[in-house]
NUDREN-86376 format. One record per residue (C-alpha): residue number from 1; residue in one letter; x negated, y negated, z negated. Coordinates in Angstrom, 3 decimals. Last residue first. Layout:
BEGIN
    k  r         X         Y         Z
  NUM  A         X         Y         Z
...
end
This chain:
BEGIN
    k  r         X         Y         Z
  394  X   -42.009   148.689  -191.674
  393  X   -41.782   152.479  -191.899
  392  X   -45.526   152.817  -191.141
  391  X   -46.325   150.221  -193.789
  390  X   -44.242   152.205  -196.305
  389  X   -46.108   155.448  -195.468
  388  X   -49.466   153.681  -195.720
  387  X   -48.594   152.489  -199.213
  386  X   -47.444   155.960  -200.248
  385  X   -50.750   157.447  -199.052
  384  X   -52.749   154.813  -200.994
  383  X   -50.697   155.379  -204.156
  382  X   -51.022   159.170  -204.108
  381  X   -47.766   160.893  -203.253
  380  X   -44.991   161.855  -205.673
  379  X   -42.509   159.851  -203.670
  378  X   -44.302   156.615  -204.444
  377  X   -42.021   155.854  -207.372
  376  X   -40.604   159.232  -208.511
  375  X   -37.921   161.051  -206.549
  374  X   -40.488   163.154  -204.716
  373  X   -41.893   164.309  -208.037
  372  X   -38.608   165.654  -209.320
  371  X   -37.582   164.229  -212.708
  370  X   -34.674   162.259  -211.227
  369  X   -33.254   165.546  -209.980
  368  X   -31.745   166.264  -213.388
  367  X   -31.191   170.033  -213.338
  366  X   -30.667   170.222  -217.071
  365  X   -29.881   167.071  -219.005
  364  X   -31.962   166.968  -222.136
  363  X   -30.166   167.179  -225.463
  362  X   -31.238   164.805  -228.209
  361  X   -29.641   165.823  -231.508
  360  X   -28.376   169.278  -230.551
  359  X   -31.499   170.192  -228.598
  358  X   -33.782   169.049  -231.411
  357  X   -31.723   170.895  -234.010
  356  X   -31.912   174.078  -231.926
  355  X   -35.622   173.469  -231.291
  354  X   -36.326   173.369  -235.007
  353  X   -34.139   176.358  -235.892
  352  X   -35.728   178.544  -233.185
  351  X   -39.221   177.397  -234.128
  350  X   -38.601   178.365  -237.759
  349  X   -37.136   181.727  -236.736
  348  X   -40.114   182.433  -234.466
  347  X   -42.588   181.441  -237.185
  346  X   -40.823   183.655  -239.739
  345  X   -40.862   186.672  -237.412
  344  X   -44.548   186.214  -236.607
  343  X   -45.457   185.825  -240.286
  342  X   -43.357   188.793  -241.405
  341  X   -44.923   191.041  -238.763
  340  X   -48.434   189.915  -239.695
  339  X   -47.772   190.328  -243.429
  338  X   -46.595   193.901  -242.811
  337  X   -49.725   194.724  -240.841
  336  X   -51.963   193.049  -243.406
  335  X   -50.593   195.178  -246.248
  334  X   -52.218   198.318  -244.849
  333  X   -52.059   201.243  -247.259
  332  X   -51.552   204.388  -245.240
  331  X   -48.800   205.339  -242.826
  330  X   -45.069   204.720  -242.409
  329  X   -43.865   207.866  -244.214
  328  X   -46.261   207.027  -247.017
  327  X   -49.955   207.667  -247.492
  326  X   -52.403   208.355  -250.295
  325  X   -55.903   206.994  -250.738
  324  X   -59.259   207.813  -252.259
  323  X   -62.080   205.571  -251.033
  322  X   -65.774   205.974  -251.819
  321  X   -67.761   202.876  -250.984
  320  X   -70.963   201.856  -249.250
  319  X   -72.416   198.352  -249.172
  318  X   -74.529   196.330  -246.762
  317  X   -77.515   194.066  -247.213
  316  X   -79.568   195.735  -244.436
  315  X   -81.972   197.546  -246.782
  314  X   -79.246   198.020  -249.409
  313  X   -77.275   200.357  -247.147
  312  X   -79.481   203.420  -247.560
  311  X   -77.829   206.659  -246.407
  310  X   -79.312   209.717  -248.108
  309  X   -77.556   209.569  -251.470
  308  X   -76.133   213.033  -252.176
  307  X   -72.881   212.191  -253.945
  306  X   -71.285   213.949  -256.923
  305  X   -67.687   213.336  -258.011
  304  X   -66.212   213.316  -261.505
  303  X   -62.620   212.869  -262.696
  302  X   -60.859   211.434  -265.741
  301  X   -57.081   211.868  -265.708
  300  X   -53.929   211.491  -263.621
  299  X   -53.199   214.426  -261.347
  298  X   -54.161   214.498  -257.651
  297  X   -51.212   216.088  -255.858
  296  X   -51.860   219.159  -253.768
  295  X   -51.005   220.334  -250.243
  294  X   -52.566   218.008  -247.684
  293  X   -56.009   217.605  -249.194
  292  X   -58.239   215.542  -246.922
  291  X   -61.879   214.906  -246.149
  290  X   -64.356   212.348  -244.819
  289  X   -62.192   209.846  -242.927
  288  X   -63.961   206.698  -241.804
  287  X   -63.802   203.199  -243.250
  286  X   -64.748   199.904  -241.661
  285  X   -66.303   196.512  -242.319
  284  X   -68.517   195.650  -239.330
  283  X   -65.498   195.672  -236.973
  282  X   -64.718   197.656  -233.812
  281  X   -65.622   201.067  -235.210
  280  X   -67.332   203.779  -233.200
  279  X   -65.810   207.251  -232.730
  278  X   -69.197   208.977  -233.040
  277  X   -68.780   208.944  -236.822
  276  X   -65.457   210.798  -236.627
  275  X   -66.993   213.363  -234.273
  274  X   -69.847   213.919  -236.736
  273  X   -67.285   214.483  -239.477
  272  X   -65.593   217.004  -237.192
  271  X   -68.730   219.110  -236.911
  270  X   -67.370   222.368  -235.428
  269  X   -67.861   221.514  -231.739
  268  X   -71.203   219.929  -232.629
  267  X   -72.801   223.317  -233.253
  266  X   -75.993   222.174  -234.930
  265  X   -79.426   223.020  -233.525
  264  X   -80.936   226.168  -235.013
  263  X   -82.702   226.389  -238.396
  262  X   -83.732   230.019  -238.761
  261  X   -84.402   230.387  -235.039
  260  X   -86.178   227.029  -234.834
  259  X   -85.338   223.331  -234.484
  258  X   -88.058   220.804  -235.182
  257  X   -89.007   218.159  -237.763
  256  X   -91.802   220.276  -239.214
  255  X   -89.117   222.450  -240.804
  254  X   -85.699   220.792  -240.351
  253  X   -83.800   218.518  -242.745
  252  X   -86.499   215.862  -242.674
  251  X   -86.024   215.513  -238.903
  250  X   -82.479   214.131  -239.008
  249  X   -83.236   210.377  -238.899
  248  X   -85.487   210.851  -235.859
  247  X   -82.854   212.837  -233.924
  246  X   -83.423   216.624  -233.823
  245  X   -85.685   218.152  -231.155
  244  X   -84.989   219.899  -227.871
  243  X   -86.732   222.088  -225.317
  242  X   -87.968   224.864  -227.656
  241  X   -84.415   225.709  -228.753
  240  X   -83.197   226.437  -225.227
  239  X   -80.400   224.005  -224.341
  238  X   -76.885   225.366  -223.712
  237  X   -75.271   223.268  -226.460
  236  X   -72.065   224.280  -228.219
  235  X   -69.220   221.968  -227.215
  234  X   -67.926   218.480  -228.054
  233  X   -65.495   216.221  -226.157
  232  X   -62.342   218.251  -226.815
  231  X   -62.561   217.568  -230.541
  230  X   -62.177   213.850  -229.858
  229  X   -58.712   214.194  -228.312
  228  X   -57.518   216.102  -231.367
  227  X   -58.588   213.152  -233.553
  226  X   -61.056   214.043  -236.254
  225  X   -60.259   214.812  -239.919
  224  X   -58.355   217.989  -239.096
  223  X   -60.942   220.132  -240.863
  222  X   -63.316   218.844  -243.561
  221  X   -61.053   219.984  -246.402
  220  X   -61.059   218.342  -249.825
  219  X   -60.925   220.289  -253.068
  218  X   -59.674   219.319  -256.524
  217  X   -61.381   221.433  -259.192
  216  X   -59.897   221.566  -262.676
  215  X   -62.483   222.040  -265.420
  214  X   -60.329   223.393  -268.242
  213  X   -59.698   221.742  -271.606
  212  X   -59.158   218.396  -269.945
  211  X   -61.234   215.225  -269.668
  210  X   -63.726   216.292  -266.989
  209  X   -61.576   216.868  -263.888
  208  X   -63.739   217.880  -260.960
  207  X   -63.982   216.252  -257.517
  206  X   -65.173   218.009  -254.381
  205  X   -68.666   216.981  -253.413
  204  X   -69.604   214.078  -251.208
  203  X   -72.569   214.040  -248.814
  202  X   -74.313   210.859  -247.684
  201  X   -75.350   211.382  -244.074
  200  X   -73.679   208.554  -242.163
  199  X   -74.883   209.113  -238.615
  198  X   -77.586   206.680  -237.497
  197  X   -79.255   209.074  -235.036
  196  X   -75.926   210.140  -233.552
  195  X   -74.964   206.540  -232.755
  194  X   -78.458   205.575  -231.596
  193  X   -78.639   208.219  -228.907
  192  X   -79.422   211.879  -228.450
  191  X   -77.848   214.933  -230.022
  190  X   -80.256   216.509  -229.366
  189  X   -83.432   214.572  -228.584
  188  X   -85.193   215.922  -225.511
  187  X   -88.785   216.997  -226.120
  186  X   -91.573   215.057  -224.413
  185  X   -94.018   215.207  -227.325
  184  X   -93.374   211.524  -228.090
  183  X   -89.697   212.375  -228.526
  182  X   -86.945   211.674  -226.011
  181  X   -83.530   209.999  -226.029
  180  X   -83.519   207.799  -229.116
  179  X   -84.617   204.476  -227.561
  178  X   -82.889   204.956  -225.146
  177  X   -79.883   207.273  -225.000
  176  X   -78.623   206.938  -221.434
  175  X   -81.917   206.499  -219.585
  174  X   -84.071   208.709  -221.809
  173  X   -81.458   211.437  -221.817
  172  X   -81.162   211.231  -218.037
  171  X   -84.937   211.354  -217.617
  170  X   -85.174   214.309  -220.021
  169  X   -82.677   216.276  -217.981
  168  X   -79.178   217.150  -219.197
  167  X   -78.415   220.593  -220.600
  166  X   -74.613   220.541  -220.778
  165  X   -72.969   221.229  -224.139
  164  X   -70.140   218.710  -223.918
  163  X   -72.164   216.379  -226.161
  162  X   -74.895   216.441  -223.511
  161  X   -72.396   215.482  -220.827
  160  X   -71.145   212.525  -222.883
  159  X   -74.608   211.021  -223.299
  158  X   -75.134   208.476  -226.064
  157  X   -76.500   204.940  -226.530
  156  X   -73.795   202.827  -224.876
  155  X   -72.158   201.760  -228.147
  154  X   -75.477   200.871  -229.791
  153  X   -76.754   198.772  -226.905
  152  X   -73.468   196.842  -226.778
  151  X   -73.205   196.221  -230.500
  150  X   -69.847   197.298  -231.970
  149  X   -71.135   199.713  -234.592
  148  X   -72.188   196.795  -236.760
  147  X   -72.689   197.795  -240.391
  146  X   -72.077   194.843  -242.736
  145  X   -69.709   196.976  -244.818
  144  X   -69.304   200.733  -244.963
  143  X   -66.332   202.684  -246.318
  142  X   -66.242   206.408  -246.923
  141  X   -62.863   208.043  -246.880
  140  X   -61.092   210.687  -248.965
  139  X   -57.441   211.380  -248.201
  138  X   -54.711   212.627  -250.537
  137  X   -51.614   214.331  -249.120
  136  X   -50.434   214.383  -251.746
  135  X   -48.951   212.302  -254.538
  134  X   -51.515   210.434  -256.608
  133  X   -50.709   210.979  -260.274
  132  X   -51.309   207.824  -262.269
  131  X   -54.360   206.173  -263.827
  130  X   -56.960   208.215  -261.894
  129  X   -60.089   207.460  -263.876
  128  X   -63.653   207.512  -262.617
  127  X   -66.930   209.303  -263.303
  126  X   -69.557   209.009  -260.571
  125  X   -72.754   211.076  -260.497
  124  X   -75.107   209.946  -257.722
  123  X   -77.638   212.476  -256.471
  122  X   -81.109   211.238  -255.716
  121  X   -83.141   213.449  -253.431
  120  X   -86.149   215.686  -253.821
  119  X   -87.103   217.271  -250.519
  118  X   -88.319   220.835  -250.400
  117  X   -89.253   220.689  -246.704
  116  X   -87.013   223.642  -245.809
  115  X   -83.971   222.060  -247.486
  114  X   -80.965   223.576  -245.765
  113  X   -77.933   221.716  -244.483
  112  X   -74.861   223.895  -243.919
  111  X   -74.339   224.161  -247.686
  110  X   -73.536   220.426  -247.959
  109  X   -74.256   219.497  -251.580
  108  X   -77.968   219.540  -250.825
  107  X   -80.255   221.241  -253.295
  106  X   -83.505   219.579  -254.398
  105  X   -82.046   217.491  -257.204
  104  X   -82.588   214.215  -259.018
  103  X   -79.905   212.586  -261.150
  102  X   -78.169   209.269  -260.668
  101  X   -75.824   207.091  -262.691
  100  X   -72.173   206.045  -262.526
   99  X   -69.241   204.737  -264.549
   98  X   -65.623   203.947  -263.676
   97  X   -63.708   201.862  -266.265
   96  X   -61.611   203.542  -268.939
   95  X   -57.938   202.667  -268.612
   94  X   -56.215   199.851  -270.531
   93  X   -56.135   197.243  -267.756
   92  X   -54.758   199.665  -265.161
   91  X   -51.174   199.634  -266.399
   90  X   -49.111   201.426  -263.722
   89  X   -45.680   199.785  -263.280
   88  X   -47.240   197.338  -260.818
   87  X   -47.680   200.319  -258.443
   86  X   -51.270   201.143  -257.657
   85  X   -54.165   199.525  -255.791
   84  X   -57.394   199.936  -257.746
   83  X   -60.554   198.242  -256.460
   82  X   -63.915   198.515  -258.179
   81  X   -67.343   197.053  -257.391
   80  X   -66.328   193.476  -258.208
   79  X   -65.218   194.679  -261.670
   78  X   -68.774   195.828  -262.476
   77  X   -69.321   199.551  -262.731
   76  X   -69.936   201.072  -266.146
   75  X   -73.375   202.479  -266.818
   74  X   -74.506   206.109  -267.144
   73  X   -78.240   206.673  -267.580
   72  X   -80.795   206.916  -264.789
   71  X   -79.505   203.738  -263.131
   70  X   -80.982   202.102  -260.019
   69  X   -79.904   204.793  -257.540
   68  X   -76.229   203.929  -258.104
   67  X   -76.692   200.623  -256.314
   66  X   -74.416   201.277  -253.321
   65  X   -71.783   203.120  -255.403
   64  X   -68.822   200.833  -254.643
   63  X   -65.604   202.558  -255.729
   62  X   -62.229   202.199  -253.990
   61  X   -59.011   203.731  -255.347
   60  X   -55.728   203.620  -253.412
   59  X   -52.062   204.332  -254.015
   58  X   -49.475   203.952  -251.243
   57  X   -46.190   202.396  -252.436
   56  X   -47.328   198.907  -251.423
   55  X   -47.598   200.068  -247.821
   54  X   -43.913   200.974  -247.806
   53  X   -42.877   197.560  -249.113
   52  X   -45.106   195.709  -246.651
   51  X   -43.961   197.861  -243.722
   50  X   -40.301   197.348  -244.653
   49  X   -40.773   193.599  -245.033
   48  X   -42.555   193.435  -241.688
   47  X   -39.720   195.353  -240.000
   46  X   -37.236   193.012  -241.692
   45  X   -39.032   189.930  -240.279
   44  X   -39.822   191.312  -236.815
   43  X   -36.270   191.992  -235.606
   42  X   -34.514   188.801  -236.751
   41  X   -37.487   186.644  -235.718
   40  X   -37.758   188.211  -232.276
   39  X   -33.996   187.844  -231.720
   38  X   -34.021   184.227  -232.944
   37  X   -36.880   183.242  -230.641
   36  X   -35.266   184.977  -227.649
   35  X   -31.903   183.339  -228.371
   34  X   -33.610   179.910  -228.310
   33  X   -35.559   180.459  -225.094
   32  X   -32.749   181.484  -222.743
   31  X   -30.091   178.798  -223.422
   30  X   -32.810   176.263  -224.220
   29  X   -34.101   176.649  -220.653
   28  X   -37.193   178.473  -219.504
   27  X   -36.451   179.247  -215.858
   26  X   -37.673   182.746  -215.184
   25  X   -39.907   183.264  -212.158
   24  X   -39.032   186.330  -210.140
   23  X   -41.220   187.253  -207.205
   22  X   -40.887   188.419  -203.625
   21  X   -44.247   188.602  -201.865
   20  X   -45.033   185.593  -199.663
   19  X   -48.497   184.909  -201.025
   18  X   -50.226   184.690  -197.625
   17  X   -52.589   187.474  -198.626
   16  X   -49.734   189.666  -199.897
   15  X   -47.104   188.940  -197.268
   14  X   -49.525   189.343  -194.402
   13  X   -51.549   187.354  -191.906
   12  X   -55.206   187.506  -192.752
   11  X   -56.642   184.807  -194.949
   10  X   -58.245   181.769  -193.221
    9  X   -61.962   181.663  -193.852
    8  X   -62.708   181.828  -190.157
    7  X   -65.863   183.144  -188.598
    6  X   -66.347   181.801  -185.094
    5  X   -66.650   184.309  -182.305
    4  X   -69.976   184.198  -180.540
    3  X   -69.957   182.301  -177.197
    2  X   -69.999   184.438  -174.107
    1  X   -73.200   184.541  -172.064
end
């Protein structure tokens, strides 16, 4: 009988496996490194200054209304709950501070949500001052802190086919959306998953001016708040109504916690705010776009906004904010981006100057073969090998 062939660990013959592919390895000499540092510094520093200057021109108001449900009568917000970012020419110290309180109601601000269970909810009333006209477009965001959308189980808890309108099986929903994939009655949760179940469901009204002779209404649109690529991921569902149920956190908005002919499942293809929420954030402190007004400026004055408070952040020691912001030709207010560019450019310039002085004071001879390992004592070999080599020569 022939002997079995021995298995060899030697790579197959070839340029790739034998690492003989042509390659270019730059030699990092002062002549190549120093100009690179100066070029990066010269380019990044003015870009960072431009970004910082442009970002400083964007106006922004942030109001923390997390504890609004504690006050039945109007109270002024504490300074730590307020953030105004305006031009230094705008004197904010003399304006009236924002105030808030709650009132009870049984009508949701969002007309698409009915109230078949006759719920009584707290509605936050926030009065705030716009110290200077905010040039449109004006964007309204909500900001959450200490909310982790970047957990592995949370990110994976959804089904893309279901969002596209396909009727997936209960086993698939249970597998992809656990623990929010199926109800105890065996109905499929639609939309399933932890992301959809935890959707931010506070509702903001349009804002109304309250210090003028006429009540001026400033409206925000809910269209064009999601990315165009996100809108392609959502379609009207093909499920029969009796096969699905709303997510656990949505059940109070439907009679007996179920969909019916008068209260059908939502058309996700039209819910851009849902799409924005499904686009998970990387950090626990984030903001998401709620509405926008692209055509009107927001005049200076005293304004009022109403908020249906359905999303409790106090239970997990988080906060929720309303953010009104403008933009510039280079984007919204983001001072960190400009600071980052300036920092990188400054570091590169500093390193370039330092190494230039070092090279001028104590230049190192390039191509000095004395530094090669085989020109070192022992020829770059271990001491015992070098000793044997000398004995062999003798």
